[in-house]
C-alpha positions, 0 to 999 in steps of 0.5 A: 515507550512508557511515558509521554516524555519519553514519547515525545523525546523519541518523536524528536528523534524520529522527526531527524534520523535521516540525518543521524549517521548510520550507526546511530540510526540502527542504534535506535533501531534496536532501540525503538523494537527491543522496547517492546515485550514478545508474545507469550508462546512464539510459534514459527511461520507455517509450513507453506507447501505447492509447486516452487517457486514460492513467494513470501510477500510481508509483513505489513498487507496494507489493505490487504494487499499482501495477501492480495499481491500473492494469491495473484501469483499462485494464481497467475505466476509460476508457483504459490505465494503466501504472505506474512503480516506482523499486524492483522488488522481488526480495525478494517479485517483484511485477512493474511495467510500467516500473522504474527503481533508485530512484538515479535520482533523482539523475541529472542535471536535463537526463535527468529533464526529458526524463523529465518531459516523456515523461510529459506528452506520453503520460498525462493523469492521474497517481497519486503513490504515498507521497509520493515524488518521480518527477523527482528533481531536476528539482524539488528531490526534491518531490513536491509540487511535481511535483503542481504541474508536472504540474497546470500542464501540464493532467494530473489528479493524486491522491495515494495513501498505503499505511499506514505513509507517512501513518498517525501511530503516536502516534495508532495507539499511542494507541488499541491496546494493542498497536500496534506503534509502542509497542515498544521495538525500533521505537521510532526507527523510529516516531519517523522514521514519525511525522516522515514521516506529518507532512511528508505531511500537511503536503504534501497536507493543504490540500484541494487535491488528491485522495486516496486511501487503500489500506485503510479504516483509512487513511480516518480518518487521512486528512481526505476521503479515498476508498478505493481497495482493493487489488486481487486478482490476476485468477487468484487470483480464478479459484482461488477459484472452484473452490477445495476446501473448508476443514476437511473432516477431520483436523487443519486446516493453519494457515498464518501468512505474517509480511511482517513478524513485528513488525508482524504481531504474529507473537510474540503467536500462535507459542506458542499456535500450537506448543502447538496443533501439538504436541499433534496439534490443528492443522498449523502452517507458518509461513513467512517471506520468500518470492515473492509467487507462492508465498505464494499457492500457501502459502495454496491448500493452508490451511484456516486464515490467521492474519494480523496482530495489532497493527494492526487493519487487513486487506490484501492478504495477507488480501484474497489468502487471502479469496479463495482461500476460506480461513478468515481469522483476524485481529484487525480493528478494528471501525472498519474492518469498519464502514468496510468495510460502509459503503462496500460493503454487504458484511460483512467475512468474516474471523474475528474474534480478538485475539491473547490469545483465538487458542488458544480460537477455533481450538479453538472453530472445531475443533470446530463447523467448520461455522460457519467453512467457511460463513464461508470460503466468502464470501471468494470472493464478497466478494473478487471484490465488492470487490477485483476492480478494479472498485471501485478504477477507479471510486475513481481515475476519480472522485479524477481527475476531482477532480484534474482540476479541480486541474490547471485551477487549475494551469493558470490560475495558470501563465498568470497567471505567464507574464502577468505575466513 
């Protein structure tokens, strides 16, 4: 947005968009995207070769998972997969099969129509991430309208949610005393996320579209959703087979790498970790804004990875630390642990600690490390069983099988419209 007053006005609207009539909401969405300047030298998404059915996942690629799921589908599914991201992440260094600047959404309709035709001609299934549009102004910047058009063209379609795109901050704050969404610093952002999540539920919640979630806590947020586990890269899984044991002598090296300190609860644990470090009980390393590869190298040298203490979940960072055989200490909801056990038959090998108990828990680990070495040693096997991509490919296949039924309905509806014309 061009000026601070306009940005403030937009922020106020963004907190209330779920209460607007659908026509007004669509008009605002068009305004938001069309205000961007399309890039020069537009290039169509490349052609993708390989055996059918070909799967396209896009456009967010959060934590590199779009690409990881596409790879899992290609390695274990019935055909090749690709991911398409509208903003390759220079900060964390996640790779995408194909990326375009997000401003391409404002490109002319003729360009977007060619993009759509290329996708329809190359792919048999599309997974839309985070309710975000793939084809810009062609369908009014509406991911729902795109899903309907893709289904009418005969493609299987599913929706996939990562977290804040579908989680209701109000529900989280009501259920968690330390929820980040209750923090004054995040109050305005929480209101915007609330409106976004409600809009996404309104658009995709009618039961027609198969829904996938990347973390098990979201199963309670999205009715009828299936868990598509995050995928840990094969080289990390391989490294975990030969990882050095943890807690073998000397002060344990404790690592905390918050992607977002407010969400992770860093301020809740910083003081006790500093006290332990100053007393020589631990070696404490905190790092931020590192490329993904650097984070993994730091984890590989850790004894203990402390993850998050506000959200009650576990995600990519914890899964990678488990895969590397590190002792992960985090505050994970019991409902999440039950969902993991129900879905996999395995216990989540993350040591439980609330922020207020972290110092005492680390002292207990230092005093008697043997059982915690065993817990850490269970991490690589858990990661191979749950986060290798096999379970994810199966979840995608099941959802897209259901999505194929939806596409048949779409084709039938389109045929009736053509017949009536």
